[in-house]
KOLNU-844168 format. One record per residue (C-alpha): x, y, z. Coordinates in steps of 0.1 Angstrom, whole numbers, padded with zeros to 4 digits, always signed. Layout:
N
XYZ;...
% end
This chain:
55
-0047-0050+0099;-0046-0061+0135;-0084-0066+0134;-0081-0089+0104;-0054-0109+0122;-0074-0112+0154;-0106-0121+0137;-0092-0149+0115;-0062-0162+0135;-0080-0193+0146;-0102-0201+0116;-0077-0192+0088;-0041-0193+0101;-0026-0194+0066;-0045-0163+0056;-0034-0144+0086;+0002-0155+0081;+0001-0144+0045;-0015-0110+0055;+0012-0104+0081;+0040-0112+0056;+0026-0094+0025;+0002-0066+0033;+0027-0041+0048;+0050-0046+0018;+0021-0041-0006;+0011-0009+0011;+0045+0007+0005;+0034+0013-0031;+0010+0039-0019;+0039+0060-0008;+0033+0060+0029;+0070+0062+0036;+0080+0084+0007;+0086+0121+0005;+0060+0144-0011;+0079+0147-0043;+0080+0110-0049;+0044+0105-0038;+0032+0129-0064;+0052+0111-0091;+0038+0077-0081;+0003+0089-0078;-0005+0082-0114;+0012+0065-0144;-0008+0087-0168;+0019+0109-0185;-0007+0135-0196;-0017+0141-0160;+0019+0145-0151;+0025+0170-0179;-0006+0190-0168;+0004+0191-0131;+0011+0226-0118;+0040+0216-0096;
% end
């Protein structure tokens, strides 16, 4: 993300400010800060896949 900020800071300041404010929050949905149990549950919303999981 720092590359994006550095590249567009001068030409698109509103974009870079939006990116700094919103991208980290948006990435939390990928479970980067969650334990393994919760990451597996968030991986998919397909209930059939959840039922067929071995764990």
